[in-house]
N, C-alpha and C positions, 0 to 999 in steps of 0.2 A: 126707188129711193124716196124717202119722205121729205128730205131737205138736201140742199146743196148750195154751194157758193157759185154765183155767176159773176165772171169778170166782164165788165162792160168794155166795149171798144173805146179806146181813149186816144185822143190826139194831144200830144205834148209838144210845146215849144216855149220859147223864152217869154211869151206873153201870158202864159198860164196853160192850164190843162182843160180839156173839154171831154167829158164822158158822154157817150151817145147811147140812148135807148130808142131803138127803132122796131119796126114790125118783127124782125127775126131775132131780136136780142133776147126776148123772153119766150118761154115755151107756151105762152097763151096771149091772147089779145086782152089788154087791160081795159076795163070799163070804168074804173074809178081810181083816182089818185088822191091821197090825203097825207097829212104829215102831223107828227107830234112834236111839240116844242114847249119850252119853259116847263119841262117836267122836273120837279124837285129830285135831287139825287137819292133821297131816301124813299121815293115813291116807286110804284111799279105799274105797268100797263099790261094789257092783254088779259090773261086769266080766262082764256076761252079757246075753243077749237071751232073750225068751220066744217060743215057737213060736205059742201061742194066747192066752196071758194078756195082758190089758190092765191098766194100773195108773194111778192118780193119786197123785202125790207132793205133799206139803204141808210147808212149813217151819213147823211149829207154833210153834217158838221158834228164834231165831237165824237163821243163813243157811248156804247151801251152794250149790255149783254142780253142775249135771247136764250131762254131756257126752253128746250123742246122736249116734249114727252109723247112717246107713242110706242106701241109694242113692248111695254114693260121696260123701256129704256129711257134714260134721260141724258140729254146732251146740252152743253152750254156753248153758244157761239158768241164770240166777241166781235162786234162790228165797229170799225173805226176808219173806214176808207170810203170815200164817195164814188169810187170806181168799181166797187164790189157790192153785190146784192145777195141776200139770203133768200133763196126760193123755199117756201114752205108749202107743202102739198096739203090737200084736204085731210081732215081727221088727224091733225097734229095739234096737241095742246101747246100753247105758247104763252110765255110770261116774259116781259121786258123789264129790266131792272138795271141799277147802277148807272144811271144816266150821268154823264159828265156835264159840267157847266156849259151852257150854250149848245147842247146837242140838239140835233134835228133828225128825226126818223121819218123818212119818206116811205110811203107804202103804195105799191102799184097792185091793184086787186083785179082778179079775173071777172068779178061781177059787181054790180051796184049793191048798195046796202040792202040787206034783207034780214031782219031780226030772226026769221024762221031758220036761217042758215047757221045760226050761232048755237053752240053748246056752251053754256056759261057755268055749269056745275061739274066739278071734277068727277064726282062719283058717277054721274050720268055718263060722262065721257068714257070713263074707265070701263063701264059695263058694255058700252056700245062700240068701242073702237075696232073690234074684230068682226 
C-alpha cells in the first residue's frame, strides 16, 4: 500500500491529551522533522514525489487536504486530527491544499533533505513511477 493512516497511541485525561510517537510507532526511523505553518488558504505545498524517502504528515493544528497520485489513481485525504498521521510511501506524488486558518502540518521523514531524492516535475514522475 502506498499510503495509510496511522493512529498514534494517545493518553487522554481531564488535563488534556498526549499523542506519542516512539520507535515502534512509525514503520521507519525518522531522520528529519519539519513543519509547515502560516500557509495561506489559497496556496498549496508539495507538488513532488520522493524516490526513496517516506514521510508521515500530521495536522498538529487545523486541517488541510493531501492529494496523492500513483499508479494512475488519485486519492484525497483530509487531515484534521493531531493523533493521526498519513504515511506516504516513496514514489507517490503529493499536493497539500485547502489549509485552514492556523493549520500546522508536521512531517516526519525517513531521511535528511536530499534534493536528488525529489521528482518535482509531474511528467517526469508519471513516466517513471512504474
